[in-house]
NUPARO-313725 format. One record per atom (N, C-alpha, C, CB): residue number from 1; residue in one letter; x negated, z, y negated. Coordinates in nm, 4 decimals. Glycine has a CB too. Layout:
// NUPARO-313725
 resi resn        u        w        v
  NUM    A        X        Z        Y
...
END
This chain:
// NUPARO-313725
 resi resn        u        w        v
    1    M  -0.0844   0.0000   0.1161
    1    M   0.0000   0.0000   0.0000
    1    M  -0.0896   0.0000  -0.1232
    1    M   0.0964   0.1212   0.0007
    2    H  -0.0569  -0.0891  -0.2147
    2    H  -0.1383  -0.1017  -0.3354
    2    H  -0.0791  -0.0278  -0.4551
    2    H  -0.1557  -0.2472  -0.3699
    3    E   0.0533  -0.0245  -0.4619
    3    E   0.1149   0.0375  -0.5783
    3    E   0.2573   0.0808  -0.5447
    3    E   0.1144  -0.0594  -0.6985
    4    V   0.3026   0.1890  -0.6107
    4    V   0.4399   0.2374  -0.5991
    4    V   0.5000   0.2364  -0.7385
    4    V   0.4461   0.3811  -0.5348
    5    M   0.6173   0.1732  -0.7510
    5    M   0.6834   0.1646  -0.8813
    5    M   0.8239   0.2233  -0.8699
    5    M   0.6890   0.0169  -0.9317
    6    P   0.8398   0.3521  -0.9038
    6    P   0.9722   0.4134  -0.8956
    6    P   1.0638   0.3621  -1.0070
    6    P   0.9606   0.5664  -0.9029
    7    R   1.1879   0.3379  -0.9712
    7    R   1.2903   0.2943  -1.0666
    7    R   1.4076   0.3913  -1.0554
    7    R   1.3360   0.1450  -1.0392
    8    K   1.5135   0.3689  -1.1323
    8    K   1.6282   0.4594  -1.1290
    8    K   1.6934   0.4656  -0.9911
    8    K   1.7306   0.4165  -1.2320
    9    T   1.7117   0.3525  -0.9264
    9    T   1.7836   0.3505  -0.7986
    9    T   1.6994   0.3031  -0.6805
    9    T   1.9038   0.2628  -0.8106
   10    T   1.5783   0.2575  -0.7061
   10    T   1.4924   0.2077  -0.5981
   10    T   1.3484   0.2518  -0.6202
   10    T   1.5000   0.0537  -0.5886
   11    I   1.2703   0.2357  -0.5164
   11    I   1.1260   0.2525  -0.5275
   11    I   1.0645   0.1223  -0.4775
   11    I   1.0737   0.3785  -0.4453
   12    D   0.9945   0.0520  -0.5639
   12    D   0.9310  -0.0740  -0.5265
   12    D   0.7881  -0.0463  -0.4813
   12    D   0.9329  -0.1749  -0.6448
   13    L   0.7497  -0.1090  -0.3707
   13    L   0.6159  -0.0938  -0.3159
   13    L   0.5446  -0.2276  -0.3196
   13    L   0.6210  -0.0386  -0.1721
   14    V   0.4188  -0.2267  -0.3575
   14    V   0.3362  -0.3466  -0.3514
   14    V   0.2446  -0.3282  -0.2311
   14    V   0.2542  -0.3700  -0.4857
   15    L   0.2633  -0.4150  -0.1316
   15    L   0.1895  -0.4046  -0.0061
   15    L   0.0949  -0.5223   0.0098
   15    L   0.2857  -0.3975   0.1130
   16    E   0.0013  -0.5079   0.0984
   16    E  -0.0913  -0.6180   0.1246
   16    E  -0.0217  -0.7289   0.2036
   16    E  -0.2153  -0.5674   0.2012
   17    F  -0.0726  -0.8502   0.1915
   17    F  -0.0233  -0.9631   0.2678
   17    F  -0.0870  -0.9581   0.4061
   17    F  -0.0540  -1.0981   0.1959
   18    V  -0.0043  -0.9547   0.5100
   18    V  -0.0537  -0.9425   0.6474
   18    V  -0.0348  -1.0779   0.7164
   18    V   0.0213  -0.8274   0.7259
   19    T  -0.1440  -1.1316   0.7694
   19    T  -0.1470  -1.2716   0.8121
   19    T  -0.1061  -1.3001   0.9559
   19    T  -0.2810  -1.3229   0.7924
   20    D  -0.1161  -1.2040   1.0470
   20    D  -0.0980  -1.2376   1.1885
   20    D   0.0390  -1.2052   1.2458
   20    D  -0.1998  -1.1673   1.2681
   21    G   0.1369  -1.1805   1.1626
   21    G   0.2745  -1.1674   1.2078
   21    G   0.3107  -1.0344   1.2699
   21    G   0.3028  -1.2721   1.3038
   22    E   0.4235  -1.0365   1.3415
   22    E   0.4803  -0.9150   1.3986
   22    E   0.4212  -0.8817   1.5354
   22    E   0.6304  -0.9290   1.4100
   23    L   0.4115  -0.7542   1.5636
   23    L   0.3726  -0.7092   1.6969
   23    L   0.4753  -0.7587   1.7986
   23    L   0.3602  -0.5541   1.7019
   24    F   0.6015  -0.7599   1.7599
   24    F   0.7082  -0.8087   1.8477
   24    F   0.6787  -0.9506   1.8960
   24    F   0.8436  -0.8048   1.7747
   25    D   0.6386  -1.0390   1.8047
   25    D   0.6086  -1.1780   1.8427
   25    D   0.4906  -1.1860   1.9381
   25    D   0.5799  -1.2621   1.7185
   26    K   0.3909  -1.1023   1.9170
   26    K   0.2745  -1.1017   2.0058
   26    K   0.3157  -1.0600   2.1466
   26    K   0.1649  -1.0070   1.9517
   27    I   0.3960  -0.9545   2.1558
   27    I   0.4420  -0.9073   2.2869
   27    I   0.5299  -1.0130   2.3529
   27    I   0.5197  -0.7739   2.2732
   28    A   0.6189  -1.0745   2.2752
   28    A   0.7089  -1.1758   2.3302
   28    A   0.6321  -1.2976   2.3816
   28    A   0.8103  -1.2190   2.2243
   29    S   0.5287  -1.3392   2.3108
   29    S   0.4540  -1.4582   2.3523
   29    S   0.3625  -1.4314   2.4712
   29    S   0.3720  -1.5106   2.2364
   30    L   0.3067  -1.3102   2.4794
   30    L   0.2149  -1.2771   2.5886
   30    L   0.2871  -1.2188   2.7107
   30    L   0.1102  -1.1786   2.5394
   31    G   0.4066  -1.1673   2.6895
   31    G   0.4781  -1.1010   2.7978
   31    G   0.4400  -0.9545   2.8113
   31    G   0.4520  -1.1722   2.9279
   32    K   0.3163  -0.9240   2.7816
   32    K   0.2694  -0.7855   2.7807
   32    K   0.1387  -0.7809   2.7023
   32    K   0.2501  -0.7302   2.9269
   33    V   0.0974  -0.6604   2.6712
   33    V  -0.0269  -0.6399   2.5976
   33    V  -0.1169  -0.5526   2.6836
   33    V  -0.0012  -0.5745   2.4568
   34    R  -0.2473  -0.5766   2.6774
   34    R  -0.3416  -0.4965   2.7563
   34    R  -0.3306  -0.3492   2.7209
   34    R  -0.4852  -0.5451   2.7342
   35    E  -0.3592  -0.2624   2.8181
   35    E  -0.3482  -0.1178   2.7984
   35    E  -0.4359  -0.0686   2.6838
   35    E  -0.3854  -0.0450   2.9263
   36    V  -0.5550  -0.1248   2.6711
   36    V  -0.6457  -0.0834   2.5629
   36    V  -0.5814  -0.1126   2.4275
   36    V  -0.7829  -0.1561   2.5746
   37    E  -0.5202  -0.2311   2.4141
   37    E  -0.4525  -0.2643   2.2893
   37    E  -0.3330  -0.1730   2.2671
   37    E  -0.4080  -0.4105   2.2896
   38    D  -0.2565  -0.1468   2.3730
   38    D  -0.1414  -0.0561   2.3637
   38    D  -0.1832   0.0786   2.3066
   38    D  -0.0764  -0.0368   2.5016
   39    K  -0.2908   0.1337   2.3612
   39    K  -0.3379   0.2648   2.3155
   39    K  -0.3785   0.2606   2.1684
   39    K  -0.4563   0.3121   2.4012
   40    N  -0.4465   0.1533   2.1286
   40    N  -0.4876   0.1398   1.9886
   40    N  -0.3665   0.1295   1.8961
   40    N  -0.5776   0.0169   1.9711
   41    Y  -0.2679   0.0482   1.9350
   41    Y  -0.1479   0.0334   1.8534
   41    Y  -0.0719   0.1664   1.8442
   41    Y  -0.0567  -0.0765   1.9117
   42    L  -0.0593   0.2364   1.9562
   42    L   0.0128   0.3639   1.9573
   42    L  -0.0582   0.4676   1.8707
   42    L   0.0271   0.4161   2.1010
   43    Q  -0.1902   0.4769   1.8825
   43    Q  -0.2644   0.5739   1.8005
   43    Q  -0.2508   0.5410   1.6532
   43    Q  -0.4130   0.5766   1.8402
   44    R  -0.2591   0.4136   1.6201
   44    R  -0.2438   0.3712   1.4802
   44    R  -0.1038   0.4053   1.4298
   44    R  -0.2705   0.2190   1.4657
   45    L  -0.0012   0.3808   1.5114
   45    L   0.1360   0.4114   1.4721
   45    L   0.1558   0.5610   1.4509
   45    L   0.2338   0.3603   1.5774
   46    I   0.1000   0.6421   1.5397
   46    I   0.1084   0.7879   1.5236
   46    I   0.0426   0.8299   1.3928
   46    I   0.0416   0.8605   1.6432
   47    N  -0.0732   0.7739   1.3617
   47    N  -0.1427   0.8065   1.2368
   47    N  -0.0606   0.7654   1.1145
   47    N  -0.2799   0.7380   1.2330
   48    I   0.0020   0.6495   1.1211
   48    I   0.0836   0.6007   1.0096
   48    I   0.2030   0.6932   0.9861
   48    I   0.1322   0.4566   1.0369
   49    V   0.2739   0.7273   1.0933
   49    V   0.3913   0.8140   1.0815
   49    V   0.3499   0.9521   1.0310
   49    V   0.4643   0.8260   1.2175
   50    D   0.2409   1.0049   1.0822
   50    D   0.1914   1.1343   1.0367
   50    D   0.1571   1.1300   0.8879
   50    D   0.0685   1.1762   1.1184
   51    Y   0.0916   1.0254   0.8444
   51    Y   0.0561   1.0092   0.7026
   51    Y   0.1813   1.0068   0.6162
   51    Y  -0.0255   0.8800   0.6812
   52    C   0.2799   0.9288   0.6566
   52    C   0.4044   0.9207   0.5790
   52    C   0.4744   1.0563   0.5737
   52    C   0.4988   0.8150   0.6395
   53    H   0.4851   1.1223   0.6880
   53    H   0.5519   1.2530   0.6928
   53    H   0.4794   1.3550   0.6066
   53    H   0.5606   1.3035   0.8369
   54    S   0.3473   1.3507   0.6050
   54    S   0.2716   1.4470   0.5252
   54    S   0.2944   1.4282   0.3757
   54    S   0.1235   1.4353   0.5563
   55    R   0.3462   1.3127   0.3379
   55    R   0.3740   1.2843   0.1975
   55    R   0.5239   1.2820   0.1677
   55    R   0.3119   1.1515   0.1585
   56    G   0.6038   1.3310   0.2630
   56    G   0.7469   1.3444   0.2406
   56    G   0.8272   1.2169   0.2567
   56    G   0.7694   1.3969   0.1064
   57    V   0.7721   1.1157   0.3226
   57    V   0.8452   0.9916   0.3485
   57    V   0.8762   0.9868   0.4969
   57    V   0.7633   0.8652   0.3033
   58    F   1.0050   0.9745   0.5285
   58    F   1.0482   0.9757   0.6675
   58    F   1.1073   0.8404   0.7016
   58    F   1.1506   1.0886   0.6935
   59    R   1.0361   0.7668   0.7835
   59    R   1.0709   0.6294   0.8204
   59    R   1.1771   0.6315   0.9280
   59    R   0.9467   0.5512   0.8687
   60    R   1.2906   0.5662   0.9009
   60    R   1.3972   0.5546   0.9997
   60    R   1.4072   0.4086   1.0426
   60    R   1.5336   0.6060   0.9427
   61    G   1.4545   0.3850   1.1614
   61    G   1.4733   0.2475   1.2074
   61    G   1.3443   0.1749   1.2391
   61    G   1.5479   0.1705   1.1050
   62    L   1.2432   0.2461   1.2836
   62    L   1.1154   0.1847   1.3181
   62    L   1.1328   0.0993   1.4432
   62    L   1.0057   0.2926   1.3399
   63    K   1.0940  -0.0280   1.4357
   63    K   1.1087  -0.1205   1.5489
   63    K   0.9944  -0.2213   1.5478
   63    K   1.2460  -0.1940   1.5434
   64    P   0.9701  -0.2872   1.6604
   64    P   0.8553  -0.3788   1.6692
   64    P   0.8543  -0.4889   1.5633
   64    P   0.8529  -0.4422   1.8046
   65    E   0.9719  -0.5326   1.5175
   65    E   0.9776  -0.6364   1.4156
   65    E   0.9194  -0.5896   1.2818
   65    E   1.1211  -0.6818   1.3964
   66    N   0.9099  -0.4577   1.2624
   66    N   0.8541  -0.4024   1.1389
   66    N   0.7100  -0.3560   1.1549
   66    N   0.9388  -0.2872   1.0915
   67    L   0.6506  -0.3868   1.2681
   67    L   0.5095  -0.3562   1.2923
   67    L   0.4328  -0.4869   1.2841
   67    L   0.4879  -0.2857   1.4316
   68    L   0.3443  -0.4970   1.1865
   68    L   0.2717  -0.6203   1.1614
   68    L   0.1257  -0.6055   1.1999
   68    L   0.2841  -0.6607   1.0152
   69    L   0.0609  -0.7180   1.2234
   69    L  -0.0815  -0.7199   1.2580
   69    L  -0.1576  -0.8006   1.1538
   69    L  -0.1039  -0.7792   1.4001
   70    D  -0.2695  -0.7445   1.1065
   70    D  -0.3519  -0.8208   1.0135
   70    D  -0.4504  -0.9072   1.0910
   70    D  -0.4267  -0.7269   0.9165
   71    S  -0.5365  -0.9766   1.0191
   71    S  -0.6294  -1.0702   1.0841
   71    S  -0.7306  -1.0002   1.1744
   71    S  -0.7032  -1.1507   0.9791
   72    S  -0.7473  -0.8676   1.1589
   72    S  -0.8370  -0.7902   1.2449
   72    S  -0.7610  -0.7180   1.3558
   72    S  -0.9152  -0.6892   1.1617
   73    D  -0.6330  -0.7545   1.3753
   73    D  -0.5473  -0.6957   1.4785
   73    D  -0.5194  -0.5468   1.4522
   73    D  -0.6122  -0.7129   1.6162
   74    I  -0.5185  -0.5092   1.3249
   74    I  -0.4875  -0.3717   1.2842
   74    I  -0.3377  -0.3632   1.2561
   74    I  -0.5713  -0.3287   1.1578
   75    L  -0.2728  -0.2627   1.3123
   75    L  -0.1288  -0.2430   1.2976
   75    L  -0.0941  -0.1934   1.1577
   75    L  -0.0776  -0.1442   1.4025
   76    K   0.0105  -0.2512   1.1004
   76    K   0.0634  -0.2120   0.9691
   76    K   0.2145  -0.1961   0.9834
   76    K   0.0272  -0.3183   0.8572
   77    V   0.2747  -0.1073   0.9041
   77    V   0.4192  -0.0867   0.9065
   77    V   0.4798  -0.1488   0.7810
   77    V   0.4544   0.0651   0.9162
   78    S   0.5919  -0.2183   0.7983
   78    S   0.6612  -0.2791   0.6847
   78    S   0.8063  -0.2322   0.6799
   78    S   0.6548  -0.4331   0.6930
   79    D   0.8770  -0.2770   0.5784
   79    D   1.0207  -0.2539   0.5610
   79    D   1.0556  -0.1059   0.5583
   79    D   1.0981  -0.3220   0.6719
   80    F   1.0300  -0.0439   0.4465
   80    F   1.0614   0.0975   0.4296
   80    F   1.1998   0.1173   0.3699
   80    F   0.9570   0.1644   0.3419
   81    G   1.2855   0.0149   0.3806
   81    G   1.4188   0.0218   0.3220
   81    G   1.5050   0.1336   0.3761
   81    G   1.4882  -0.1062   0.3428
   82    L   1.4831   0.1748   0.4998
   82    L   1.5615   0.2839   0.5588
   82    L   1.4852   0.4159   0.5596
   82    L   1.6023   0.2481   0.7007
   83    S   1.3919   0.4299   0.4686
   83    S   1.3161   0.5549   0.4609
   83    S   1.3952   0.6597   0.3847
   83    S   1.1795   0.5320   0.3938
   84    A   1.3637   0.7835   0.4110
   84    A   1.4305   0.8946   0.3433
   84    A   1.3267   0.9845   0.2804
   84    A   1.5194   0.9744   0.4411
   85    L   1.3612   1.0377   0.1661
   85    L   1.2787   1.1387   0.1008
   85    L   1.3475   1.2730   0.1187
   85    L   1.2562   1.1060  -0.0509
   86    P   1.2706   1.3830   0.1266
   86    P   1.3342   1.5128   0.1482
   86    P   1.4196   1.5558   0.0303
   86    P   1.2296   1.6177   0.1756
END
């Protein structure tokens, strides 16, 4: 995330452009993902959720279509539209 712009009724986020698409598409095209990759994606997802929770952002509706991969195969989370603040 590059910038957060709070408004009266919304919070706009400026995020990086992620080039390699959705994790969902990768799984669908390969049929499965190697265990080593699975572990890396899961650990990254746990770290992301923990980071968000530690800052009072609670992500709802997390699904593979909102998990993106950058050119280095690093997992990123998108679409915070269903997030909740405490």
